[in-house]
N, C-alpha and C positions, 0 to 999 in steps of 0.2 A: 445402392441406395444413395440418394443425395445427402450430403452431410446436413446436419441441422444445427444452426446457430442458435443459441439461447441466452437470454440474460439471466445471470445467477448461476446457481449450480444444479438446477433440476430441469430435465428435458420435459416438454409437453407431449412428446411422442411416446405413447404407451409401450411401444416395443422396447424402449430404453430401459424400462423397469426390469426387463428379463435379462439384462446383461450387467457385467461388472465393468464399469468405466473407470479405468485406473486414474485418469486425469482429475477426477473429482473425488476420489476416496478420501483424501485428508480433509477437504472442505466440508463434505457431508458429515464426517465424523466429528469435526470441530463444532458443529451446531449443537450436539448433545454432550460431547466429552472434550471441550475445548481446553480444559485445565488438566487432562490426563498427561502423564509425563512419559517421555521417551528418554532413556539414558544411554549414551554411547560410551564405548571404551576407547574412543579414538576421536581425533578432530576431523572436521569436514574440510576437504580441499577446496571445494568451490565456495564455501562460506565459513572461512576460518574464524570470523568473529562470533559465529553463532554459539560457540561452547559445546558442551557435552550433555547438557540437560535441557531438553526442548519440550515445551507443551505441544499438544496437537494443534492448537491455534497457531503457534509459531511455524510449525511444520507446513500447515496449509498455506500460510502467507509466504513462506520460503519457496514452495513449489510454484505458486502463482507468480512470484517474482522471477523465478528462473524461467518459467514459460514465456514471460514478457521479454526476457533477454534473448531467448532462443528465436522468438519471433522477429526481433530487431536484427539478429544474425542472419535472417533469411529462411528459417525453417517454416515450412507450410504444411497445411493438412495433406495427408496421403504420402508425405516424404518418409523414407527410411532415415533414421537417425541412429547410427551405431554409437554405443557406449562401451568404450574400452579404456579402462583406467585401473589404478591400483584398487585394491578391495577395500571399500568402506561404504557407509551409508549413502554417500554421494550418488552412488549408481542407482539407488531406488529413487532418490529426489529427482535426479535428472530424467530418469524414465517416466516418472509421474508428470514432470513439467512437459516433457515431449508429448505424451499421451493427451494432456490438457489442450494442446493445439490441434488435435486430430492427426498428428503425425504418429508413426509406428516406431517405438524404440526397439533396438535390436541389441540384445545383451550379449556382449562377448567377454569371456572370462579373461582376466588379466593373466592367467596361466597359459594361454594359448601362444605358440610361437609365431613369429612374424610371417613365415610362409603360409601358415594356416589362416591368419587373419587375412592375408592377401587373397587366398582362395575364396573365403567367405565374403569378402568385398566384391569380388568378381561375380559371385553368384547373385548378389543383390543388385547388380546393375540391370536396369530395365529401361523404361523411357527416361528415367532420371537416375543419376548416380547418387549413392547415399551420402549423407552428411557424417561426418566423424567427430565424435566428442572425445578428447583425449587429453591426458595430462603429460607433463614433461617427461617422466621416466618412460612412459609408453611410447611417446613420440620418438624418443632417442632409439628405442628398440625397432621401430618401423623405419628407421632412416633410410634403409636400402630399398624401400618400396617406392614405386611410382604413384605416390598418393594423389598427384594432379590427375592421373588417368583414372584412379580407382574411385575417387570421391568427388562429390560436388563441392564440398568445402570441408576444411579441417578447422574446428572450433576448440580453442584452448579452455581447459577447466582450470589448470593451475600450473605454473611453472613452465610454461611451453616457450617463453622468450619472445623475442621480437620476430615479426613476420607472420605471426599466427594470430587472428582475431581472438580476443579474450572475452569470456563471459564477464569477467570482473570489470571490464570497461564499459560494459553495457548496463551497469546498475542505473535504475531509474528510468528504464525503458517504458513507453506508453503501455497501459494495461490492454490485455487482449482478453475477450471473453472465452470460456471453455467451448469446445466443439464436440459434439456427439455424432459419431458415424454409425454405420449400419451394425446391426446385431451380429451379423455373420461376416462382417469385413475383418481384415486382419487388424488386431489391436496391440499385439506385442509379438516379438520373435525372440526365442531362446534357442539354445543349441544343445544337441545330445552330447553325451560325455565323450564320444569320439575314441572309444576303447579299441576300435578296429581301423581307425583312419581319420580322414577329415570329418569333423562333426556335420551332422545334418542341421539345417535350420527349421525349427519347429514353430509353426505358425498358430498362435492363439487368437480366439476371438472374444468379444464380450460374452457371447453365449457360453463357450467352453469354459471360460475362467469363472463364470458365476455358478456354473453347475458344479464345479469342484468344491465350492464352499459348503455345499449341502451336507455331505458326510462329516465335514470337519465342524460344522455348527452342531451337529448331533454329539460329536465327542465332547465339544466344549460345554454342552448342557450338562455333562456329568460333573462338572466342577461347581461345587456348591457356593463357593464365594469368589470374589475377584482376586485372583492371584497375580503376582508379578511374573511376567513372562520373559525368560531369557532365550533369545534366538541366536543360534550360531550355525548359520547355513550360508552358502555363497550368495553375495548380494545380487548376482546376476541371474540366479536360478528362479524358475517360475514358482517354486515353493515358497521363496521369500515373499513374493508379491501376494500370494494367498494368505500367508501368515500375517502380514501387515494389514490386509483387508479385514482379517478376523479380529486382530488385536485392536485396530481403530474403531471398528464397528462396535465392539464390546466395551471400549473405554478402559482396557486393561493396561496397567502400567507395563512398560516393556524395556528390556535391556538388549541393544543390539551390539553383537560381539564381532569385531574384526580379528582379535587375537584368539587363537585357538589352542595354543601350547598349554599344558597342564597348569603351570605356575600362573600364567596370566588369567586363565579361566578361574582358578581358585580364588584369586584376588577379586575378581569381578563377582563372584558368587558371594564371597564374604561381605563385600560392600552393599550389595543389593538384595541378597536372601530371597532368591526367586522361589516361587511355588511350582512352576512349570518350566521345563528346559526342553527345547527342541534343538537337536543337533544331528550332524552326520554320524553314521555308524562308526567311522573310523575316528571321529572326535571322541565319541564315547569310549571307544577301545583305548585311546590315548589317556582318557581320563580315569581309567580304572584305578590308578594309583592313588587318586584323591580319596578313595574309600578308606584308606589307612592313614590319611593326613590328620594329625591331632587337632588341627584347627576346625575340622569337620565342615568343609565347605559345601558339602552336598546335604547337610543335615536338614535344610529348610524345604527340600524339594519333595513335593507330593506326587508330581506327575512328570515322567520322562516320556519323550516322544521322538520317533524317527520315522521319516516318510520316504526312505530311500531304499537300502537293502536290508535284508534280515540281519538281526544282531546275533553275535555269538552268545550262547547261553552264559558262558562265564561272565561276559560283560554285563548283561541284564542283572544276573545275581548279585554281582558286586555293587552295582549302582543302587539296587533296591536296598541292599543291606547297609548302604551308607546313609540313607534317609533316616531321620528321627521323627518323621511324620507317621501318623496312625494310618496303616493300611496304604502305603504308597503303591503306585502302579506304573508299569511301563507299557505305553501304547505303541506296538509295532505295526506299521502300515506298509502295505506292498503296493507299489505303483512305479511309474515311470514318467519322464517328461512328456511323452506323447499322450499319456493316459490320465495322469493325476492319481489320486488315491483310489485304489480299487478294492482291496481286501485289508483286513487287520484284525487285531485282538488285543486285548490287555493281559498282562502278566502281573500277578501278585507274588510276594515272596514265597508263598507256599507252592506256586507253580514252577519256580525255577530249578528245583532240585532234580526233576525228571524232564526238564524242558527239551523238546525237539526243535532245534534251530531252524529246521526246514519248514516247520509249520508257520505260515505267514497269516493265517487267520480266514475269516468269512467275509463275504461281500458286505460292505459298509451300508448303513441306512442311507437310502437316497443316491447310491452309488451305482457302480457298474454291475452288470451281469457277467458271471464268469463261466467259461466252459473250458474243458481239456479234451482235445481231439487227438485221435491216434497219429502217430507218425509213420507206422508201418503196416496198417491194416489190422493189428492185433490190439486186443483190448487194453486200455490204459490201466497201469497199476504202478505200484512203487518200484517194481522190477523193470517195467516197460513204460516209462514216462512219455506223456504226450505233450503237444503244443498247448500252451496257456494262451487263451483268447479272452478278450473282453469287449463289451458293447455298451455304450451309453452315450449321452450328449456332452460329456466332458472331454472326449477325445480330441486332440488337436486337429485343425482343419486340414493341413497338408505340411509337406516339407517344401519350403520356398525353393523354387527353381528345380525341384527334383519330384515332380508329381509321380512319375513312374516308380520311383523307390518307394513313395508312400503307398501307392496302389498295390504294390507287391505284398504289403502287410495286411491288406484287406481281403478277408475270405467270407463271402456271402454276408457281408456287413459287419462281421466280427474282426477286431483288431488283433493281430498276432503279435504278442509281446516279444517274442525272441527267447522267452524262457521255457524251460520244460519242467513238467511236474505231474502231479496227480491230485485227485480229491479223495478224501476218506469218505466212509459211509455217512459220517455225520455232516459232510460238506466241507470240511476244513481243506483249504488249498495248501499243498506242500510244493514249494519251489526248489528244485534240486540243482539246477545249473542253468546258465545261459547256453543256448543251443550251440553257439560258436565255441564254447568252452568245454563241451563234453569230450571226454577221453575214453578210448576203447578200454574195456575192462574195469572201468570205474563207475560205480553206480551214481555217485554224486561226490564231486571234488569238494563242494561246500560242506557236505556232511562230514567228510574226513577232517577238514579244517576245524569245524566245530568240537569234534570229539577230541583231537589231539590237543588243541588249545586248552580244553578243559583239564587235560592230564598233566600238562607241563606249564607251571606257573611262570617259568622263566621266559616263555614266548610272548613276544608282543605282537607278532603277526605270522601267519602261516598261509601261504598260497600254493595250491597244487596246480601245476600246469603241465602242458605235454612237452616232453623232451625231445632231443634230436631223432630218437628212434621210436617215436610215438608212445614212449613209456611215461607214466605219471611221476613227475619230479617235484618233491616238496621243496619250496624255498622259504626258509625260515629266518625270522629276525628275533634277536633276543634282547632283553633288558640290558641297556648299557653296552650291547654289542659284545657281551661276554660269551666265550665258547660254550657250546652245549655238551654236556657229558654224554658220550655215545651210548653208554649203557642205558641211561634214562630215555633217549630217543628210541632205541630198539624196544625197550619195554612199552613205551606208550604207542608204538606203531605195530605191535605184534599182530594185531587184527588185520593189517593191511599189507600182506606180503608183496602185493603188486607194485608197492611204491619203489621208486629208484632211490639212489643215495641222496641224502639231503644236501642242499646248497645253502650255505649261510651268507646272507647279505646284511649290510647295515640298512636300517629301516630308510634312511635318507636316500639309498640307491634304488628303492623300488619305483618303477615308473608309474606315476599317478595321474589321474584326471583331476579336473577342477573340483569334483566332489570327492576327492581322495579315494576313488576306486582305483585298484591296481589295474594297469593295462596288461591284462593277461597275455594278450597276443603279443605285445612288444616284449614282455617278459620272457615268453617262450622264444623269441627271436634272440634275446640276449643270451639265453642258455645255449642255443644252437651255436652261437659264435664262441661261447666260453668253454663248452664241454667237448 
C-alpha cells in the first residue's frame, strides 16, 4: 500500500483506525492526557537534559524532535533502523521517532553479543542496508564488525566520539510530518529470546499490534481507579510497546524501570507507591525478599502482572502476601513474542495455597483461540501432553528473512507455540514444558521446579535440564550462594527419584536471555563439559 502523508496526527484513511501506529501514540495521548506523568529511575542518554519526570506532552514533543533529527540524518520511510544501546527508555523514544517517519524500528537487546548482532544485521540486508542507532559502549563492543558493510549508516545516540554522526548535533532540524503506512506492512521488528541459537526477527504490523491491545484493555477495565503503573520489562521487547500504548491511552501515571535489582526496585516502589506492577517472572522471583522488608515496598500494589512465563507458586504467594491492599491479585498471562497474550488468569491470596504453577489460564477476552493437538496420535492428557497452538489476528506476520522457519510453525492456519501441555475439562490450559526442553522420563521439568522451590526456602532458582547421559540434572542457586544441606535436598526431592545429583551454581553464572529466561540448551551444554 502506498504510504499516506497527513498533516497533524490523524490519518484520513479509515484503514488506519484499525491499526496501532507507534509513531503517533504519544501525540494522540497528549491530546487528552498531556499532563499525565512518566517517571524514570534513570537519565536519558539521547536527551540528558530532559530529567526523570516527563509529562506525556513533553514525551510527544521529544519523539517528534527525534524524528526530525533522524530524517536529517537520512532515515526515510521503509528503512530499517536498528536500535542497539544500553537499556533505558531511550529505546522506546527512538523507536517511536523512527516509526513516526514510516521507517521500521528493529529492536536489538543490549545483551546480545557482537557476533549475534552481526548475524542479525546481515539478515536485515535487502535492497538497502539498515541504519544503526548506537551509543558509545555498544559501538565499542561492535568494534570488530565490518559496520561499513553491514549498515547504511551508523548514527550516534550518545558518547560515540568523533567520526560518527550524532543526533545531538542535529537538534533543531526541520519538522517532518508523521507518515502512516499500510495496515499489514512491517511496523516494528523485535527478536525472540534465542534460547536455542541466533534469535529470529519477529515482524509486527499495525494490525497485529492493535489486536494485542484488546485482551489487555479488558484486563485494565477491572481496575476501578487510575493506579500508578510500574513497568519493569526490557525496553526493546514488544510487550513494552503494548504496555506504553495502554498506559498513555488511559492517561495512567507510569514509572519506567531500568534498574531491576531488589534494592533499586524497593527504592523505586517506596518513592512512587505503584498500584500495578508489571515485570518479568525472574524479576518477581528476585523480589521475593521484599515481602519481608520492614519498609514494605510492595504494600501499595493492588495488581501484579507478568506476560512472559508462568510464575512459581511460591513467588506469587509471597508477592500477594506483601501487599497491604484489599484483595490484591496476580494476573498471570501466557504468550510469546510471536503471539502476544493468549491465555491468562488472576490469582487471589486464597488461590495460592494449592496453586498449580503449570495452570496458565483460559483464552482471554478478544484474544486467541487455543487448541492442543496430539504429538503421537494418542489422546492428549496430563500424562501425554500435546502441542499448544493458537489462532488469531495478533500473531506476528513473519520472521524477517526466514519465511520458511515461520511457515514451519503454521499448521492449518494455527500457530504452533513450541510448548507442550494439555487442557482440563474446564478448559484451563496447562503448559508443561518447551518441546525442546522435554526430558525422557520426566513429566514436566517446570512442575518439578515449582514443587521443589516451594519446599526449599533457601533456593532462589532451580532449573532441571538434560545431563550428559540424557538424565534430568537439577541445577540450583541458593540465597547468598550458601551451600545447601544435602539432607534437606534429599527430603525435598524424594518424590523425584529420576533426578540426578544436583549441581550448585552461583545465580550470576546461569546463562540468561534478555528477558532473564535460562538458556536451557546452553546450560545443558555447560553440564556436558563440566560433568
